[in-house]
N, C-alpha and C positions, 0 to 999 in steps of 0.2 A: 504494499499500500505505500509505503514511503520509502525512496530511495535517495540518499544525499551522497554526491561525490565531491571531494576535495572542497569543500564549502570554505570560503574565506571572507571575512568581515571586516574592514578597517575604519576607523574614526578618527579624522583629522591625524593622520599617519600611526596611530595607535591599533595594533591588531587585537581584535576581540575575539576573532574565530581564525584558526590557523589550519587550512587544509583539512576539515574534518570529513570523516566518511563513514556512513552505517546505513543500515537499512531496518525496516519495522515491517515484520510481516502481518498480513491479515490476522486480526484476533490476538495479536501480541499486545502484552501490556509492559510498556517499557518505563522502567525507573530511569530517571534523569538526574544524575546526581552531580554535586560539585559545590565548593566554596562559593562565597559571594564575589562577583566579578570573575567567575570562571567561564562565561559565555553560554550559560544555560538560555537566559532571558532572549539575547541576542538570536540562538538557534531557532527559538519558538516563534520568534516576531518574523523571521525569515519564513519558516515552515507555514505561517499563517497570512503570509503575503502582505504584512504590515510595513516591511522595510526590504530592499532588495539586497543580495549578497554583492560583494566587490568581485568575487569571482567564484567559479564552481557552480553546480547545479543541485536543484532540490525538487525531485518529482513528488507530487501527491495523488495519488490515483491515477498515474501516467499523465497528469499536467503539471508543465514547468510553472513553478511558482512566479518566476519574473515574466515569463511571456505569455501566461494564461492565468493571472491572479484571479479572476473572476470564477473561472471554473474549479480552480484550487479551493477557493474559500467556501464554495457551496458544498464542499465534502469535509469541512472541517467546524467542530464546535470547540470555541476557545474561551477558556475562563483563565484571563491574567490575574497577577497576585493581587493587584489592586483593582477591582472590579468597578466599572465605571457604570454607574447607574444613574437614572433621573429621579433625584429624590423627592420631587413633588407629585410623581405618578404612584398611583396604589398598584401594588403587587401583579394582581391579576392584568390590570389594566397595561401594565408595561411589558408582561411577557406576551400578551396578544400584539401589541405595537411591534415588538421585536419579531414575533412570528411572521408577521405581514412583511417586514422589511426583508426578512429572509427568503421571502417568496413561497411561504406555506399556502396551499390551496386555501381559498375561502371556506369550503366544506370540512376542511380539516384543522380549522383553527381552534376551534371550541375542544375537540378532543385531545389536539397535542398539548394545549394549556392546561386542560384537566389531568392530563398524564403527568407532566412534570411537576405540578403542584403537589400532586401524590407522591411522586417518586422522592422528591426533595423535601417533603413533609414542611409545605408551607401553607396547609389549609387554614390553620389558626390566624394567619396574616394576610390572607389573599386579598382582603378588601382595604388593609390598612395603607397610608403613604410609607414609601420606602425611607425618607428621611426620621421616620419615627418608628422603625423597627431595629431591633439589636443588630450588631455587627455579624453574628452567627447567621441570622436570618436573611442579612443582606449578601452575605458569602453563598447561601444556598439559593437565594434569587439570581446570583451570577450563574450558579451552576445550572439551574433551571433553564435560563437563558442559552446556555451552552448546548442544551439537550433540545429544545423545543422545536427544532426543525428535523431533529431525527437523523443527525449527521452520521455517516460510517466511520468517522475520526473524530477523536477527543483530544485535546492538547489542554491539560490542567496544570496550571501554575499554581503550586500551594493550594490545594483546595480545601484543605481543612484548617487552615489558619484561621483563629478567631473563634472556633467551635470549642463547646465544652466536651468532657471524656464521652459523654453518651452519645453526641452529634457526632463526633469522631468516629466511633465505631459504627454508628448508622451510614456515614458517608462512605467508610471503607468498604462496607457490605455493598453499598450501592455500586462504588467503583467495580467490584468483583462482579457484579451483575452485569454491568455495562461492558466489561471486557469480555465477556461471553459472546456478545454480539457485535462489539466494535474493536476497531485498533484505537490503541490508548496510550498517549505517552504522559506520564505524571511526573512533574518536578516537585520535590519537596527536600526539607532538611531534617525530616523524620525518617531515620534509616530503619527503624522498626516497621513503618509503614510500608516501605519499600519491599522488605522481606515478606510480609504478610499479603502483599497485593500483587506483585510484579512478577513475572516470569522471565525476564531479561533485564539486565541495567547496564547504562552507560555512565562512566565517571569521568567528568572533565576537570580539567585544571589549566588555567592560563591559556584558554581558547584550544587546548589540544585534548584528544581522548587519551587518557591513563590506564584505563581499565574498562573491560565489558566483557559479558558473559553472563549466565544464570547466576543467581546468589550462592546456590551450591559451587558452582565453579569458582567463583571469586573466593569463598571461603576455602576451598581446596588448594588454592595458590598459597595459603598460609599455612600447608600442611606441615607439623612438625614445630609450629611456634606456638605460643599462647601468651596470655594477657594478663599482667599483673594489675588487678584492681585494687588501688591503693588509695588510703585516705591520710594525709599527713598534716600535722599543725605545726606551723612555722610562720614566720612574718615574711621571710624570703626564698620560699619554695620556688624554683624556678625550672622551666623547660631544660635549658641549657645545662644544669648541673646534672639533671637526671639523664640526659641525653648522653652525656659524657662517659657514664658507667660502660665498662666493657660488657658486651654482650646484649645491650639494649640497641634495637632496631629503630622504633620511633616512640614520640612520647606524645600524649595529649593532656593538658593540665587545664583544669578550670578552678578559679578560687572563689570562696564566700568568706569575707574576712581573712581569718588566719588560719582557716582550713583550706587545704588545697587536695582537691580529688584527681588523681593521677591514672591514666591508663598507659601502661609500660609494656610495649610489645618486644618479645625476646624469643631468641630461637636456642637458647641455652638450656640444659637439662634443670630439673627442678632444684631449687636451693642456690643456684650458683649465683644468679643475679639478686636474689632476695639477700645473700649475705651481704653483698656488696652495697647494696641499698640500706641494710642495718647499718653498716659502718659508716656510710656518708651522713646519715641522720645525727648518729652520734657526733660527727665532726661538726656538722652544722647546727646542732642542738635542736634538733626538729624531733617530734614525737610521732610514732606511727601508730596511728588509731586503730586501722585496719588493713589487712592486704589477703587477696586470695587470687590464686591462679586459675583462669578459665580458658577455654576453648576461644578462639577468635570469632567474633560476630562480624556482620555486614558491617558495621559502624567500625570496627577494629580494622577491616581490610581497607575503608575508605580512608581512615587517618593514617595507615601503613602508606597506602599508594601515594596521597596527597604530600605527606611527610617526605619520602623519597624524591618526589618530584620537586618539592621547595629546597630540599638540601642539594640536589643536582644544580639547580638554578642557581643558589647562592655559591656554590662551589665554582661553577662557571664565571659568576660574576667577580668572585675573588680573584681566581686565575686572570681575568681580563684586565682587572685593577692592577694586580701585581706586574703583568707585562707592560702596562702602561706606564707605571712608576719606572720600571727598568729602563725603558726607552727614554724617558725624560732623565734619568739619572746618567745614561750614555751619551745624551746629545749635550748635557751639561758638561760632563768632562771632555768631550770632544772641543768644545767651546774654550774650555781653560786650558787645553793642553798645548806647549809651547810648538810653534810652528817649525817646520823643517829648516835647517840653517841655509839649504840650496834656496829655497824660498824667499828666505831674509835677504840673500845676496842679489836675487833676482829684483827684489822690492828695491835695494839699495841702488841697483844699476839704473833701474827705471827712473828713480828720483834724481840721478846725476845727470841723465841725459836730458830731463826736463829742465 
C-alpha cells in the first residue's frame, strides 16, 4: 500500500530526512518510532501530501504523493499530533462537515457519522461545542474525523495523547480492530503501546532509519544482553559516569529530585557490571535503592539503537574537530617556521636589483 524510496527532505539547508526507504504492506500496523526531531512528522506530512519531498518518491496506493496528491489524499485518514478542530462547531456538525469535504456521498453521510461517533465513543458529547469538551474528547473527535470517509490507510500521530488510562485502553483496542481492515502507521512515544498493537516497527534518528523489523526481531537483536533497572539516590547521578563503566553498552537516566532511575544495558555476565556499579556508587557517595536485571524490552532496544547512533555521531564530530584543530596547528607552525636561506638570498637579490 505504501512504498517509500530514498525519501529526502531539506529545510533551509538542514536535512530532516536522509534517503529513507521502507514499505508498508496492506493490513500492516507499522509503529513509527524516534526521538523528537528524528523526522517522523516530516515523513508523515510527505506521505499525506501536505509537503513535497526534496527528492525521492512516496507512493500511496500506487499514487505518487507529489504528482498525484489528491488521489493519494483520498486513500488516507490523517490524525496529526495537534488536532486542528473548529472550536465553534458541535461534534456531530463538525464530523458531518468534514465528511462532506472528503467527498462522502450524501446517502452515506449519516451512517458514516453515526459509525465513527460510536467507534470513538463520542455519543455523550456529540451535541456539544468542541471548544467546551475535554482534551481527550477533542483527540477522539480528531480520530473520528480521520475515519469518517472510511479510508483504507490511516496515519496516526500520537493518537492516545491526552487520554486517561481507560480511554487509552479503548483506543488501543480500536486501533487493533482498524488494523484488521486497514493499513496503519502509528507514531507514538509510548513503546509499550507499539509492542501491544504493531506487527512491524521502524526506528528513525536524525532523519535515518536505525532499526526495523517486528518487535520480536528487534528484541532478538539484543540476545545475550540484559538491562539493569536501577534506582539511585544522589545529587549528581549522570549518564556519562555510568556509561564509562566497563561492559556498559548504553544508559538511559531520568531524574526526580535526588532520585535517578537508570536503565543500563550490558552484555556481560550477571554480577560483573553490578559489582562495578556498586563500587562507583561508594566512590560517588550514591545510594542504590533498587536494582534488577531484566530481559530487554522494545524500549531498551530503542534506547540502545539511538544511544549507539548518538555515540557514533559524537565520535565522528570529535574526530572532525580534532582534524580541524590539527590542520590549524600545522598551518600556524608553517607560518612561524623560518624561511629557507636560498629564498632569503633571492629576496635580497631582488631587493638589490630594485
